[in-house]
SESE-41711 format. One record per residue: residue number from 1; x, y, z of N, C-alpha, C in turn. Coordinates in Angstrom, 2 decimals. Example, Ala and Ser with C-alpha at 12.3 -4.5 7.8 and 13.67 -1.06 7.14 Angstrom:
// residues 2
<loba i="1" n_xx="13.19" n_yy="-5.69" n_zz="7.80" ca_xx="12.30" ca_yy="-4.50" ca_zz="7.80" c_xx="13.20" c_yy="-3.30" c_zz="7.80"/>
<loba i="2" n_xx="12.85" n_yy="-2.25" n_zz="7.08" ca_xx="13.67" ca_yy="-1.06" ca_zz="7.14" c_xx="12.90" c_yy="0.03" c_zz="7.87"/>
***
This chain:
// residues 119
<loba i="1" n_xx="0.84" n_yy="-1.18" n_zz="0.00" ca_xx="0.00" ca_yy="0.00" ca_zz="0.00" c_xx="0.88" c_yy="1.24" c_zz="0.00"/>
<loba i="2" n_xx="0.56" n_yy="2.17" n_zz="-0.85" ca_xx="1.31" ca_yy="3.41" ca_zz="-0.93" c_xx="0.37" c_yy="4.58" c_zz="-0.66"/>
<loba i="3" n_xx="0.82" n_yy="5.53" n_zz="0.16" ca_xx="0.05" ca_yy="6.75" ca_zz="0.40" c_xx="0.88" c_yy="7.93" c_zz="-0.05"/>
<loba i="4" n_xx="0.24" n_yy="8.88" n_zz="-0.68" ca_xx="0.95" ca_yy="10.07" ca_zz="-1.14" c_xx="0.31" c_yy="11.30" c_zz="-0.50"/>
<loba i="5" n_xx="1.16" n_yy="12.34" n_zz="-0.27" ca_xx="0.62" ca_yy="13.59" ca_zz="0.28" c_xx="0.15" c_yy="14.48" c_zz="-0.86"/>
<loba i="6" n_xx="-0.37" n_yy="15.67" n_zz="-0.54" ca_xx="-0.96" ca_yy="16.57" ca_zz="-1.52" c_xx="0.05" c_yy="17.02" c_zz="-2.58"/>
<loba i="7" n_xx="1.34" n_yy="17.14" n_zz="-2.21" ca_xx="2.33" ca_yy="17.60" ca_zz="-3.18" c_xx="2.87" c_yy="16.45" c_zz="-4.03"/>
<loba i="8" n_xx="2.35" n_yy="15.23" n_zz="-3.83" ca_xx="2.75" ca_yy="14.12" ca_zz="-4.67" c_xx="3.89" c_yy="13.28" c_zz="-4.11"/>
<loba i="9" n_xx="4.40" n_yy="13.64" n_zz="-2.93" ca_xx="5.50" ca_yy="12.89" ca_zz="-2.33" c_xx="5.00" c_yy="11.66" c_zz="-1.59"/>
<loba i="10" n_xx="5.76" n_yy="10.62" n_zz="-1.61" ca_xx="5.41" ca_yy="9.39" ca_zz="-0.93" c_xx="5.54" c_yy="9.59" c_zz="0.57"/>
<loba i="11" n_xx="4.52" n_yy="9.26" n_zz="1.34" ca_xx="4.51" ca_yy="9.45" ca_zz="2.79" c_xx="4.63" c_yy="8.12" c_zz="3.52"/>
<loba i="12" n_xx="4.04" n_yy="7.06" n_zz="2.99" ca_xx="4.04" ca_yy="5.77" ca_zz="3.67" c_xx="4.10" c_yy="4.65" c_zz="2.64"/>
<loba i="13" n_xx="4.91" n_yy="3.66" n_zz="2.95" ca_xx="4.99" ca_yy="2.48" ca_zz="2.11" c_xx="4.94" c_yy="1.27" c_zz="3.02"/>
<loba i="14" n_xx="4.18" n_yy="0.23" n_zz="2.65" ca_xx="4.11" ca_yy="-0.95" ca_zz="3.49" c_xx="5.44" c_yy="-1.70" c_zz="3.51"/>
<loba i="15" n_xx="6.25" n_yy="-1.52" n_zz="2.50" ca_xx="7.56" ca_yy="-2.18" ca_zz="2.46" c_xx="8.54" c_yy="-1.54" c_zz="3.45"/>
<loba i="16" n_xx="8.54" n_yy="-0.20" n_zz="3.53" ca_xx="9.56" ca_yy="0.49" ca_zz="4.31" c_xx="9.00" c_yy="1.34" c_zz="5.45"/>
<loba i="17" n_xx="7.70" n_yy="1.46" n_zz="5.57" ca_xx="7.11" ca_yy="2.27" ca_zz="6.63" c_xx="7.04" c_yy="3.74" c_zz="6.25"/>
<loba i="18" n_xx="7.15" n_yy="4.62" n_zz="7.27" ca_xx="7.03" ca_yy="6.06" ca_zz="7.01" c_xx="8.19" c_yy="6.58" c_zz="6.18"/>
<loba i="19" n_xx="7.89" n_yy="7.50" n_zz="5.28" ca_xx="8.88" ca_yy="8.05" ca_zz="4.37" c_xx="9.04" c_yy="9.55" c_zz="4.64"/>
<loba i="20" n_xx="10.24" n_yy="10.06" n_zz="4.46" ca_xx="10.51" ca_yy="11.49" ca_zz="4.59" c_xx="9.98" c_yy="12.19" c_zz="3.34"/>
<loba i="21" n_xx="9.18" n_yy="13.24" n_zz="3.50" ca_xx="8.64" ca_yy="13.92" ca_zz="2.32" c_xx="9.69" c_yy="14.74" c_zz="1.57"/>
<loba i="22" n_xx="10.81" n_yy="15.07" n_zz="2.20" ca_xx="11.82" ca_yy="15.90" ca_zz="1.53" c_xx="12.78" c_yy="15.06" c_zz="0.69"/>
<loba i="23" n_xx="13.41" n_yy="14.06" n_zz="1.32" ca_xx="14.41" ca_yy="13.27" ca_zz="0.58" c_xx="13.83" c_yy="11.97" c_zz="0.04"/>
<loba i="24" n_xx="12.59" n_yy="11.64" n_zz="0.42" ca_xx="11.87" ca_yy="10.46" ca_zz="-0.06" c_xx="12.58" c_yy="9.15" c_zz="0.31"/>
<loba i="25" n_xx="13.28" n_yy="9.17" n_zz="1.44" ca_xx="13.93" ca_yy="7.98" ca_zz="1.97" c_xx="13.11" c_yy="7.49" c_zz="3.17"/>
<loba i="26" n_xx="13.26" n_yy="6.22" n_zz="3.57" ca_xx="12.61" ca_yy="5.78" ca_zz="4.81" c_xx="13.12" c_yy="6.63" c_zz="5.97"/>
<loba i="27" n_xx="12.28" n_yy="6.89" n_zz="6.98" ca_xx="12.69" ca_yy="7.75" ca_zz="8.09" c_xx="13.94" c_yy="7.24" c_zz="8.79"/>
<loba i="28" n_xx="14.17" n_yy="5.93" n_zz="8.79" ca_xx="15.38" ca_yy="5.41" ca_zz="9.42" c_xx="16.64" c_yy="5.79" c_zz="8.65"/>
<loba i="29" n_xx="16.52" n_yy="6.07" n_zz="7.35" ca_xx="17.67" ca_yy="6.44" ca_zz="6.51" c_xx="17.72" c_yy="7.93" c_zz="6.18"/>
<loba i="30" n_xx="16.76" n_yy="8.71" n_zz="6.68" ca_xx="16.66" ca_yy="10.13" ca_zz="6.35" c_xx="17.85" c_yy="10.90" c_zz="6.93"/>
<loba i="31" n_xx="18.42" n_yy="11.80" n_zz="6.12" ca_xx="19.53" ca_yy="12.63" ca_zz="6.57" c_xx="19.20" c_yy="14.11" c_zz="6.52"/>
<loba i="32" n_xx="17.93" n_yy="14.45" n_zz="6.37" ca_xx="17.52" ca_yy="15.85" ca_zz="6.24" c_xx="17.77" c_yy="16.65" c_zz="7.53"/>
<loba i="33" n_xx="17.49" n_yy="16.06" n_zz="8.70" ca_xx="17.58" ca_yy="16.81" ca_zz="9.96" c_xx="18.96" c_yy="16.82" c_zz="10.58"/>
<loba i="34" n_xx="19.92" n_yy="16.06" n_zz="10.03" ca_xx="21.24" ca_yy="16.00" ca_zz="10.62" c_xx="22.06" c_yy="17.23" c_zz="10.23"/>
<loba i="35" n_xx="22.83" n_yy="17.77" n_zz="11.18" ca_xx="23.67" ca_yy="18.92" ca_zz="10.84" c_xx="24.78" c_yy="18.50" c_zz="9.89"/>
<loba i="36" n_xx="25.07" n_yy="19.35" n_zz="8.95" ca_xx="26.13" ca_yy="19.09" ca_zz="7.98" c_xx="27.44" c_yy="19.67" c_zz="8.49"/>
<loba i="37" n_xx="28.55" n_yy="19.12" n_zz="8.03" ca_xx="29.87" ca_yy="19.65" ca_zz="8.40" c_xx="29.98" c_yy="21.08" c_zz="7.89"/>
<loba i="38" n_xx="30.61" n_yy="21.96" n_zz="8.65" ca_xx="30.71" ca_yy="23.35" ca_zz="8.23" c_xx="31.47" c_yy="23.47" c_zz="6.91"/>
<loba i="39" n_xx="30.94" n_yy="24.28" n_zz="6.02" ca_xx="31.57" ca_yy="24.47" ca_zz="4.72" c_xx="32.61" c_yy="25.56" c_zz="4.84"/>
<loba i="40" n_xx="33.80" n_yy="25.20" n_zz="5.25" ca_xx="34.88" ca_yy="26.16" ca_zz="5.41" c_xx="35.88" c_yy="26.01" c_zz="4.28"/>
<loba i="41" n_xx="37.09" n_yy="26.50" n_zz="4.52" ca_xx="38.12" ca_yy="26.43" ca_zz="3.51" c_xx="39.00" c_yy="25.19" c_zz="3.69"/>
<loba i="42" n_xx="38.63" n_yy="24.29" n_zz="4.63" ca_xx="39.36" ca_yy="23.07" ca_zz="4.83" c_xx="40.56" c_yy="23.20" c_zz="5.75"/>
<loba i="43" n_xx="40.71" n_yy="24.35" n_zz="6.41" ca_xx="41.83" ca_yy="24.57" ca_zz="7.30" c_xx="41.32" c_yy="24.63" c_zz="8.74"/>
<loba i="44" n_xx="41.96" n_yy="23.85" n_zz="9.60" ca_xx="41.63" ca_yy="23.89" ca_zz="11.03" c_xx="42.53" c_yy="24.95" c_zz="11.65"/>
<loba i="45" n_xx="41.93" n_yy="25.93" n_zz="12.32" ca_xx="42.69" ca_yy="27.03" ca_zz="12.91" c_xx="42.68" c_yy="26.92" c_zz="14.43"/>
<loba i="46" n_xx="43.87" n_yy="27.10" n_zz="15.01" ca_xx="44.04" ca_yy="27.02" ca_zz="16.46" c_xx="44.50" c_yy="28.40" c_zz="16.92"/>
<loba i="47" n_xx="43.71" n_yy="29.04" n_zz="17.79" ca_xx="44.05" ca_yy="30.38" ca_zz="18.25" c_xx="43.85" c_yy="30.49" c_zz="19.75"/>
<loba i="48" n_xx="44.36" n_yy="31.59" n_zz="20.31" ca_xx="44.21" ca_yy="31.86" ca_zz="21.74" c_xx="43.41" c_yy="33.15" c_zz="21.89"/>
<loba i="49" n_xx="42.51" n_yy="33.17" n_zz="22.86" ca_xx="41.67" ca_yy="34.35" ca_zz="23.07" c_xx="41.46" c_yy="34.58" c_zz="24.56"/>
<loba i="50" n_xx="41.43" n_yy="35.86" n_zz="24.96" ca_xx="41.14" ca_yy="36.22" ca_zz="26.35" c_xx="39.94" c_yy="37.15" c_zz="26.43"/>
<loba i="51" n_xx="39.48" n_yy="37.61" n_zz="25.30" ca_xx="38.41" ca_yy="38.60" ca_zz="25.23" c_xx="37.13" c_yy="38.09" c_zz="25.91"/>
<loba i="52" n_xx="36.61" n_yy="38.87" n_zz="26.86" ca_xx="35.35" ca_yy="38.54" ca_zz="27.52" c_xx="35.47" c_yy="37.44" c_zz="28.56"/>
<loba i="53" n_xx="36.71" n_yy="37.14" n_zz="28.96" ca_xx="36.90" ca_yy="36.04" ca_zz="29.92" c_xx="37.69" c_yy="36.50" c_zz="31.14"/>
<loba i="54" n_xx="37.64" n_yy="37.78" n_zz="31.45" ca_xx="38.32" ca_yy="38.36" ca_zz="32.61" c_xx="39.81" c_yy="38.04" c_zz="32.64"/>
<loba i="55" n_xx="40.45" n_yy="38.07" n_zz="31.47" ca_xx="41.88" ca_yy="37.84" ca_zz="31.38" c_xx="42.30" c_yy="36.40" c_zz="31.29"/>
<loba i="56" n_xx="41.37" n_yy="35.48" n_zz="31.47" ca_xx="41.70" ca_yy="34.06" ca_zz="31.38" c_xx="41.78" c_yy="33.65" c_zz="29.91"/>
<loba i="57" n_xx="42.83" n_yy="32.97" n_zz="29.54" ca_xx="43.01" ca_yy="32.57" ca_zz="28.15" c_xx="42.39" c_yy="31.23" c_zz="27.85"/>
<loba i="58" n_xx="41.85" n_yy="31.09" n_zz="26.66" ca_xx="41.35" ca_yy="29.82" ca_zz="26.17" c_xx="41.91" c_yy="29.58" c_zz="24.77"/>
<loba i="59" n_xx="42.03" n_yy="28.33" n_zz="24.41" ca_xx="42.46" ca_yy="27.95" ca_zz="23.07" c_xx="41.21" c_yy="27.63" c_zz="22.26"/>
<loba i="60" n_xx="41.06" n_yy="28.28" n_zz="21.12" ca_xx="39.91" ca_yy="28.06" ca_zz="20.24" c_xx="40.34" c_yy="27.24" c_zz="19.03"/>
<loba i="61" n_xx="39.57" n_yy="26.23" n_zz="18.70" ca_xx="39.85" ca_yy="25.41" ca_zz="17.52" c_xx="38.63" c_yy="25.51" c_zz="16.61"/>
<loba i="62" n_xx="38.82" n_yy="26.07" n_zz="15.44" ca_xx="37.72" ca_yy="26.24" ca_zz="14.48" c_xx="38.03" c_yy="25.47" c_zz="13.21"/>
<loba i="63" n_xx="36.99" n_yy="25.11" n_zz="12.48" ca_xx="37.15" ca_yy="24.47" ca_zz="11.18" c_xx="37.30" c_yy="22.97" c_zz="11.22"/>
<loba i="64" n_xx="37.06" n_yy="22.34" n_zz="12.37" ca_xx="37.15" ca_yy="20.88" ca_zz="12.43" c_xx="35.98" c_yy="20.30" c_zz="11.63"/>
<loba i="65" n_xx="36.28" n_yy="19.43" n_zz="10.65" ca_xx="35.21" ca_yy="18.91" ca_zz="9.79" c_xx="34.40" c_yy="17.79" c_zz="10.42"/>
<loba i="66" n_xx="33.92" n_yy="18.01" n_zz="11.63" ca_xx="33.05" ca_yy="17.07" ca_zz="12.33" c_xx="31.84" c_yy="17.83" c_zz="12.84"/>
<loba i="67" n_xx="30.76" n_yy="17.12" n_zz="13.11" ca_xx="29.56" ca_yy="17.76" ca_zz="13.65" c_xx="28.97" c_yy="16.92" c_zz="14.76"/>
<loba i="68" n_xx="28.13" n_yy="17.54" n_zz="15.55" ca_xx="27.34" ca_yy="16.85" ca_zz="16.55" c_xx="28.15" c_yy="16.04" c_zz="17.54"/>
<loba i="69" n_xx="27.73" n_yy="14.80" n_zz="17.71" ca_xx="28.35" ca_yy="13.92" ca_zz="18.71" c_xx="29.81" c_yy="13.63" c_zz="18.39"/>
<loba i="70" n_xx="30.16" n_yy="13.50" n_zz="17.12" ca_xx="31.54" ca_yy="13.21" ca_zz="16.75" c_xx="32.46" c_yy="14.36" c_zz="17.17"/>
<loba i="71" n_xx="32.00" n_yy="15.59" n_zz="17.02" ca_xx="32.80" ca_yy="16.75" ca_zz="17.43" c_xx="32.95" c_yy="16.79" c_zz="18.94"/>
<loba i="72" n_xx="31.88" n_yy="16.52" n_zz="19.67" ca_xx="31.95" ca_yy="16.51" ca_zz="21.14" c_xx="32.87" c_yy="15.41" c_zz="21.64"/>
<loba i="73" n_xx="32.81" n_yy="14.24" n_zz="21.01" ca_xx="33.69" ca_yy="13.15" ca_zz="21.41" c_xx="35.16" c_yy="13.49" c_zz="21.15"/>
<loba i="74" n_xx="35.43" n_yy="14.11" n_zz="20.01" ca_xx="36.82" ca_yy="14.48" ca_zz="19.70" c_xx="37.31" c_yy="15.60" c_zz="20.63"/>
<loba i="75" n_xx="36.42" n_yy="16.52" n_zz="20.98" ca_xx="36.79" ca_yy="17.58" ca_zz="21.92" c_xx="37.12" c_yy="16.97" c_zz="23.28"/>
<loba i="76" n_xx="36.41" n_yy="15.94" n_zz="23.66" ca_xx="36.68" ca_yy="15.26" ca_zz="24.94" c_xx="38.08" c_yy="14.66" c_zz="24.93"/>
<loba i="77" n_xx="38.49" n_yy="14.08" n_zz="23.81" ca_xx="39.83" ca_yy="13.51" ca_zz="23.68" c_xx="40.88" c_yy="14.61" c_zz="23.80"/>
<loba i="78" n_xx="40.64" n_yy="15.74" n_zz="23.14" ca_xx="41.60" ca_yy="16.86" ca_zz="23.19" c_xx="41.71" c_yy="17.42" c_zz="24.61"/>
<loba i="79" n_xx="40.58" n_yy="17.57" n_zz="25.28" ca_xx="40.60" ca_yy="18.10" ca_zz="26.66" c_xx="41.35" c_yy="17.15" c_zz="27.58"/>
<loba i="80" n_xx="41.14" n_yy="15.86" n_zz="27.41" ca_xx="41.83" ca_yy="14.88" ca_zz="28.25" c_xx="43.34" c_yy="14.92" c_zz="28.00"/>
<loba i="81" n_xx="43.72" n_yy="15.10" n_zz="26.75" ca_xx="45.15" ca_yy="15.16" ca_zz="26.41" c_xx="45.81" c_yy="16.40" c_zz="27.02"/>
<loba i="82" n_xx="45.05" n_yy="17.50" n_zz="27.09" ca_xx="45.57" ca_yy="18.73" ca_zz="27.68" c_xx="45.45" c_yy="18.73" c_zz="29.20"/>
<loba i="83" n_xx="44.59" n_yy="17.90" n_zz="29.73" ca_xx="44.39" ca_yy="17.83" ca_zz="31.17" c_xx="43.61" c_yy="19.01" c_zz="31.72"/>
<loba i="84" n_xx="42.73" n_yy="19.59" n_zz="30.90" ca_xx="41.94" ca_yy="20.74" ca_zz="31.32" c_xx="40.50" c_yy="20.56" c_zz="30.88"/>
<loba i="85" n_xx="39.67" n_yy="21.54" n_zz="31.23" ca_xx="38.28" ca_yy="21.53" ca_zz="30.82" c_xx="38.08" c_yy="22.28" c_zz="29.53"/>
<loba i="86" n_xx="36.85" n_yy="22.34" n_zz="29.11" ca_xx="36.52" ca_yy="23.06" ca_zz="27.89" c_xx="35.10" c_yy="22.76" c_zz="27.48"/>
<loba i="87" n_xx="34.75" n_yy="23.24" n_zz="26.29" ca_xx="33.39" ca_yy="23.06" ca_zz="25.80" c_xx="33.38" c_yy="23.15" c_zz="24.28"/>
<loba i="88" n_xx="32.22" n_yy="22.83" n_zz="23.70" ca_xx="31.99" ca_yy="23.01" ca_zz="22.26" c_xx="30.81" c_yy="23.96" c_zz="22.12"/>
<loba i="89" n_xx="31.04" n_yy="25.09" n_zz="21.45" ca_xx="29.98" ca_yy="26.07" ca_zz="21.21" c_xx="29.94" c_yy="26.41" c_zz="19.73"/>
<loba i="90" n_xx="28.81" n_yy="26.17" n_zz="19.10" ca_xx="28.59" ca_yy="26.51" ca_zz="17.69" c_xx="29.69" c_yy="25.97" c_zz="16.78"/>
<loba i="91" n_xx="30.13" n_yy="24.74" n_zz="17.01" ca_xx="31.14" ca_yy="24.13" ca_zz="16.16" c_xx="32.56" c_yy="24.56" c_zz="16.47"/>
<loba i="92" n_xx="32.76" n_yy="25.36" n_zz="17.52" ca_xx="34.09" ca_yy="25.82" ca_zz="17.92" c_xx="34.44" c_yy="25.12" c_zz="19.23"/>
<loba i="93" n_xx="35.60" n_yy="24.48" n_zz="19.27" ca_xx="36.06" ca_yy="23.81" ca_zz="20.48" c_xx="36.86" c_yy="24.82" c_zz="21.30"/>
<loba i="94" n_xx="36.46" n_yy="25.01" n_zz="22.57" ca_xx="37.17" ca_yy="25.90" ca_zz="23.49" c_xx="37.82" c_yy="25.04" c_zz="24.55"/>
<loba i="95" n_xx="39.13" n_yy="25.21" n_zz="24.72" ca_xx="39.86" ca_yy="24.47" ca_zz="25.74" c_xx="40.53" c_yy="25.48" c_zz="26.66"/>
<loba i="96" n_xx="40.36" n_yy="25.30" n_zz="27.96" ca_xx="40.89" ca_yy="26.26" ca_zz="28.93" c_xx="42.41" c_yy="26.25" c_zz="28.91"/>
<loba i="97" n_xx="42.99" n_yy="27.46" n_zz="28.88" ca_xx="44.44" ca_yy="27.60" ca_zz="28.89" c_xx="45.01" c_yy="27.70" c_zz="27.49"/>
<loba i="98" n_xx="46.32" n_yy="27.97" n_zz="27.43" ca_xx="47.02" ca_yy="28.09" ca_zz="26.15" c_xx="47.70" c_yy="26.76" c_zz="25.84"/>
<loba i="99" n_xx="47.10" n_yy="25.97" n_zz="24.94" ca_xx="47.62" ca_yy="24.65" ca_zz="24.60" c_xx="47.86" c_yy="24.52" c_zz="23.10"/>
<loba i="100" n_xx="48.14" n_yy="25.62" n_zz="22.43" ca_xx="48.30" ca_yy="25.59" ca_zz="20.98" c_xx="49.44" c_yy="24.66" c_zz="20.54"/>
<loba i="101" n_xx="50.57" n_yy="24.73" n_zz="21.25" ca_xx="51.73" ca_yy="23.91" ca_zz="20.86" c_xx="51.46" c_yy="22.42" c_zz="21.01"/>
<loba i="102" n_xx="50.62" n_yy="22.04" n_zz="21.92" ca_xx="50.27" ca_yy="20.63" ca_zz="22.13" c_xx="49.20" c_yy="20.17" c_zz="21.14"/>
<loba i="103" n_xx="48.27" n_yy="21.06" n_zz="20.81" ca_xx="47.12" ca_yy="20.67" ca_zz="19.99" c_xx="47.42" c_yy="20.59" c_zz="18.49"/>
<loba i="104" n_xx="48.31" n_yy="21.43" n_zz="18.00" ca_xx="48.59" ca_yy="21.45" ca_zz="16.55" c_xx="49.07" c_yy="20.08" c_zz="16.06"/>
<loba i="105" n_xx="50.06" n_yy="19.43" n_zz="16.71" ca_xx="50.46" ca_yy="18.09" ca_zz="16.23" c_xx="49.34" c_yy="17.04" c_zz="16.34"/>
<loba i="106" n_xx="48.51" n_yy="17.13" n_zz="17.39" ca_xx="47.40" ca_yy="16.18" ca_zz="17.53" c_xx="46.42" c_yy="16.31" c_zz="16.37"/>
<loba i="107" n_xx="46.14" n_yy="17.53" n_zz="15.97" ca_xx="45.20" ca_yy="17.76" ca_zz="14.87" c_xx="45.81" c_yy="17.34" c_zz="13.53"/>
<loba i="108" n_xx="47.11" n_yy="17.54" n_zz="13.38" ca_xx="47.78" ca_yy="17.14" ca_zz="12.13" c_xx="47.79" c_yy="15.62" c_zz="11.97"/>
<loba i="109" n_xx="47.80" n_yy="14.88" n_zz="13.09" ca_xx="47.77" ca_yy="13.42" ca_zz="13.03" c_xx="46.50" c_yy="12.91" c_zz="12.36"/>
<loba i="110" n_xx="45.42" n_yy="13.68" n_zz="12.43" ca_xx="44.16" ca_yy="13.30" ca_zz="11.79" c_xx="44.19" c_yy="13.53" c_zz="10.28"/>
<loba i="111" n_xx="45.25" n_yy="14.17" n_zz="9.78" ca_xx="45.36" ca_yy="14.43" ca_zz="8.35" c_xx="44.77" c_yy="15.76" c_zz="7.91"/>
<loba i="112" n_xx="44.44" n_yy="16.62" n_zz="8.87" ca_xx="43.88" ca_yy="17.92" ca_zz="8.53" c_xx="44.98" c_yy="18.95" c_zz="8.35"/>
<loba i="113" n_xx="44.72" n_yy="19.97" n_zz="7.56" ca_xx="45.63" ca_yy="21.10" ca_zz="7.42" c_xx="45.39" c_yy="22.01" c_zz="8.63"/>
<loba i="114" n_xx="46.42" n_yy="22.26" n_zz="9.40" ca_xx="46.28" ca_yy="23.01" ca_zz="10.65" c_xx="47.17" c_yy="24.24" c_zz="10.62"/>
<loba i="115" n_xx="46.61" n_yy="25.36" n_zz="11.07" ca_xx="47.37" ca_yy="26.61" ca_zz="11.15" c_xx="47.17" c_yy="27.24" c_zz="12.51"/>
<loba i="116" n_xx="48.22" n_yy="27.84" n_zz="13.02" ca_xx="48.09" ca_yy="28.67" ca_zz="14.23" c_xx="47.58" c_yy="30.02" c_zz="13.77"/>
<loba i="117" n_xx="46.54" n_yy="30.51" n_zz="14.42" ca_xx="45.98" ca_yy="31.80" ca_zz="14.06" c_xx="46.17" c_yy="32.76" c_zz="15.23"/>
<loba i="118" n_xx="46.37" n_yy="34.01" n_zz="14.92" ca_xx="46.55" ca_yy="35.00" ca_zz="15.98" c_xx="47.96" c_yy="34.96" c_zz="16.56"/>
<loba i="119" n_xx="48.19" n_yy="35.77" n_zz="17.60" ca_xx="49.53" ca_yy="35.90" ca_zz="18.18" c_xx="49.84" c_yy="34.78" c_zz="19.00"/>
***
């Protein structure tokens, strides 16, 4: 049995169950709602910033081609290697303290192009 919505897209199939109206894949295979990797220039940048943190420095890592849970898991590995805390905000990994010299080789091991940004 096949059911179609008003715009002509397949909504339900007895073979595969509910279907996504956008990509027309079964809901179990749908990738419409998943965040996509940031479309950057392919360079991972490692910088240090103190702005808005009462003089405390943090290391910022931008451009990592991971999203969601994979990015959080990788940030956890980086924080453990540095022995400090940190967070992931809007695709940017923040690690407490200045750890640029330690992080650049770790990121290069993944095969990414890495640059130190800022002073």
